[in-house]
C-alpha positions in Angstrom: 63.0 -36.8 131.2 62.2 -40.2 132.5 64.8 -42.5 134.2 64.6 -46.1 133.2 66.5 -48.7 135.3 67.9 -51.4 133.1 69.9 -54.5 134.2 69.4 -56.6 131.0 66.8 -58.9 132.5 63.5 -59.7 130.8 61.8 -57.7 133.6 63.7 -54.6 132.8 63.1 -55.1 129.1 59.3 -55.3 129.9 59.7 -52.1 131.8 61.2 -50.3 128.8 58.4 -51.6 126.5 55.7 -50.4 129.0 57.4 -47.0 129.3 57.3 -46.7 125.5 53.6 -47.4 125.5 52.8 -45.0 128.4 55.3 -42.2 127.7 55.6 -42.4 123.9 58.2 -39.9 122.5 59.6 -38.8 125.9 63.3 -38.3 126.5 64.7 -41.0 128.7 67.9 -41.9 130.5 68.6 -45.6 130.6 70.5 -46.3 133.8 72.6 -49.4 134.5 74.1 -49.6 138.0 77.4 -51.6 138.4 79.3 -52.5 141.6 83.0 -52.0 142.2 84.6 -55.3 143.0 86.0 -54.4 146.4 82.6 -53.1 147.5 81.0 -56.3 146.4 83.5 -58.4 148.2 83.1 -56.4 151.4 79.3 -56.6 151.1 79.3 -60.4 150.7 81.8 -60.9 153.5 84.9 -61.8 151.5 86.5 -58.4 151.5 89.4 -59.5 153.7 90.5 -62.3 151.4 93.9 -62.2 149.8 93.7 -61.6 146.1 97.1 -62.6 144.8 97.7 -61.1 141.3 94.2 -59.8 141.0 94.1 -56.3 139.5 91.0 -54.7 141.1 91.2 -51.7 138.7 91.0 -54.1 135.7 88.0 -55.9 137.2 86.2 -52.6 137.8 87.1 -51.3 134.3 85.6 -54.5 132.8 82.5 -54.3 135.1 81.9 -50.7 134.1 82.5 -51.6 130.4 79.9 -54.4 130.7 77.5 -52.0 132.4 77.9 -49.5 129.5 77.2 -52.2 127.0 74.1 -53.2 128.9 72.9 -49.6 129.1 73.4 -49.2 125.4 71.4 -52.4 124.8 68.6 -50.7 126.9 68.9 -47.6 124.8 68.3 -49.6 121.6 65.2 -51.2 123.2 64.0 -47.8 124.3 64.5 -46.3 120.9 62.5 -49.2 119.4 59.8 -48.3 121.9 59.7 -44.7 120.6 61.6 -43.1 123.4 64.5 -40.6 122.9 67.0 -42.4 125.0 70.6 -42.0 126.2 72.7 -44.4 128.3 74.2 -43.8 131.7 76.0 -46.0 134.1 76.7 -45.4 137.8 78.7 -47.2 140.4 76.5 -48.5 143.2 76.3 -46.3 146.2 75.1 -47.4 149.6 72.3 -49.3 147.9 71.0 -49.8 144.4 67.8 -47.9 145.3 69.8 -45.0 146.7 71.9 -44.9 143.5 68.8 -44.8 141.4 67.2 -42.0 143.4 70.4 -40.0 143.2 70.6 -40.4 139.5 66.9 -39.4 139.2 67.9 -36.1 141.0 70.9 -35.7 138.7 68.9 -36.0 135.5 65.9 -34.2 136.9 63.7 -37.2 136.0 60.0 -36.5 136.3 59.4 -40.3 136.8 61.3 -43.5 137.4 60.5 -46.7 135.6 61.7 -50.1 136.7 60.8 -53.7 136.5 60.2 -56.1 139.3 60.5 -59.9 139.6 57.4 -60.0 141.8 59.0 -61.7 144.7 56.9 -62.1 147.8 57.2 -63.5 151.2 60.5 -65.0 152.3 62.1 -64.5 148.9 61.4 -60.8 149.0 62.8 -60.5 152.6 65.9 -62.5 151.8 66.7 -61.0 148.4 65.4 -57.5 149.0 63.5 -55.5 146.5 65.0 -52.6 144.7 61.6 -51.5 143.3 60.1 -51.5 146.8 62.9 -49.5 148.2 62.7 -47.0 145.4 58.9 -46.7 146.0 59.4 -46.1 149.7 61.9 -43.4 149.3 61.1 -41.7 146.0 60.0 -38.0 145.9 58.6 -38.4 142.4 56.3 -40.9 140.6 57.6 -44.4 140.1 56.2 -46.8 137.6 56.9 -50.4 138.6 56.3 -53.0 135.8 55.8 -56.6 136.8 57.7 -59.3 135.0 55.7 -60.7 132.0 55.3 -64.1 133.8 54.0 -62.6 137.0 51.6 -60.3 135.1 50.3 -63.3 133.2 49.8 -65.3 136.3 48.0 -62.4 138.1 45.7 -61.9 135.1 44.9 -65.6 134.9 44.1 -65.7 138.7 41.8 -62.7 138.3 39.7 -64.4 135.6 
């Protein structure tokens, strides 16, 4: 079983395609992490705002529904890449990386596959890097697939 992290981005789509090439025919769990609204508001510093008429449960239900749809989209891509895939969603824990690592434990993943935007320098410091955090804390192999644009630039610079 491999765990593929999928957020709908071209980077995560590239990660699925690469996983299919490298791990053809393997069983896979396609994971999409979503964040409960109140947790997001607290994290961005707006958790104390007054939300007149806002039904937090409805927002969370919709967020989880959207995550399930995104995970199913990832499953279709994985199946097209010759992987035997199933979808899973999880609410974000302390960090996205922690959530991914916990899910890897739960599904007994032998490896984790995820994409990266290839941020460096200040952008990486400011925005954080899920792939870097997963690499730093994983207890199993991790395959990090660079975005197609970053991979092309790196290849051009090498030649």
